[in-house]
C-alpha positions as CSV (number, residue, x, y, z in Angstrom):
1,M,136.0,68.3,172.4
2,Y,138.8,67.6,170.0
3,V,137.0,66.3,166.9
4,V,138.6,64.4,164.1
5,R,137.0,63.0,160.9
6,L,138.1,59.5,160.0
7,P,137.2,56.9,157.5
8,R,136.4,53.6,159.3
9,R,135.7,55.5,162.4
10,D,134.0,52.7,164.3
11,S,137.0,50.4,163.9
12,I,139.3,53.1,165.2
13,L,136.9,53.9,168.1
14,R,137.0,50.3,169.2
15,R,140.8,50.2,169.1
16,L,141.1,53.4,171.0
17,R,138.7,52.3,173.7
18,D,140.6,48.9,173.9
19,A,143.7,51.0,174.6
20,G,141.9,52.8,177.5
21,I,141.3,56.0,175.6
22,G,138.0,57.7,176.3
23,A,137.1,58.6,172.7
24,A,133.4,59.2,172.0
25,L,130.7,59.9,169.5
26,H,128.8,63.0,170.2
27,Y,126.4,63.1,167.2
28,P,126.0,59.5,165.9
29,L,122.7,60.6,164.4
30,P,122.7,63.9,162.5
31,I,120.6,66.6,164.1
32,H,118.0,66.8,161.4
33,L,117.2,63.1,161.8
34,Q,116.8,63.2,165.6
35,A,113.4,62.9,167.2
36,A,113.4,66.5,168.4
37,F,113.3,67.7,164.8
38,K,110.9,65.1,163.4
39,H,108.3,67.9,163.0
40,L,110.5,69.5,160.3
41,H,110.0,66.4,158.1
42,Y,113.6,66.1,157.0
43,Q,114.7,62.8,155.6
44,R,118.0,60.9,155.1
45,G,119.6,62.5,152.1
46,D,118.4,66.1,152.8
47,F,121.8,67.0,154.4
48,P,124.4,64.7,152.9
49,V,127.4,66.5,154.4
50,A,126.0,66.3,157.9
51,E,125.1,62.7,157.4
52,A,128.6,61.8,156.2
53,A,130.1,63.6,159.2
54,S,127.9,61.8,161.6
55,E,129.3,58.5,160.3
56,Q,133.0,59.7,160.4
57,V,133.4,62.1,163.3
58,L,135.1,61.0,166.5
59,S,135.8,63.1,169.6
60,L,139.2,62.6,171.3
61,P,139.8,63.3,175.0
62,I,140.8,66.8,175.8
63,F,140.5,68.5,179.2
64,P,142.5,71.1,181.2
65,E,144.3,68.5,183.2
66,I,145.5,66.3,180.3
67,T,149.2,65.7,180.6
68,V,151.8,65.9,177.8
69,E,152.3,62.1,178.3
70,Q,148.6,61.4,178.0
71,Q,148.5,63.5,174.8
72,I,151.4,61.6,173.4
73,Y,149.7,58.3,174.3
74,V,146.4,59.4,172.5
75,V,148.3,60.5,169.4
76,S,150.4,57.3,169.3
77,E,147.4,55.0,169.7
78,L,145.4,57.0,167.1
79,K,148.3,56.6,164.7
80,R,148.6,52.9,165.5
81,S,144.8,52.5,165.0
82,L,144.9,54.3,161.7
83,S,147.7,52.1,160.5
84,K,146.0,48.9,161.7
85,V,142.8,49.7,159.8
86,G,144.7,50.7,156.7
87,V,143.9,54.4,156.8
88,Y,147.6,55.3,156.8
89,E,150.8,53.5,156.3
90,R,153.6,53.6,158.7
91,G,156.4,55.8,157.4
92,E,154.0,58.1,155.6
93,R,154.4,61.7,156.6
94,R,150.7,62.5,156.9
95,P,147.6,60.2,157.4
96,K,144.9,60.2,154.8
97,V,142.5,61.9,157.2
98,R,140.8,65.3,156.9
99,G,140.4,67.8,159.6
100,T,142.9,66.5,162.1
101,G,145.7,68.0,164.1
102,L,147.3,64.7,165.0
103,Q,150.5,66.3,166.3
104,L,149.7,67.8,169.7
105,R,152.6,69.9,170.8
106,H,153.4,71.2,174.3
107,K,155.0,74.6,174.5
108,S,158.1,72.9,176.0
109,A,158.4,70.3,173.2
110,P,161.2,70.8,170.7
111,R,160.2,71.9,167.2
């Protein structure tokens, strides 16, 4: 998994899927609120960081056979989606997003 944390994640996820990118949500419900842990009696608000992450985290496709061209496409569509939903303005050097490595670089790509 290549996980990024984004504001307005659901809008970005829709746009990525519309572009044919297999982005996914792996933990849409924080673990402490899942049925398997109900016996621990945790409630919403007990783990606010985990709850916030479950609303903002998105997994981008990554697998051994992903090509450089596919990586570039994912990054460009992610940037386009960020711009469309107002998370980052075109021309800005860096998106207003925490925990991302938006620039995937192949060993043969120029620096």
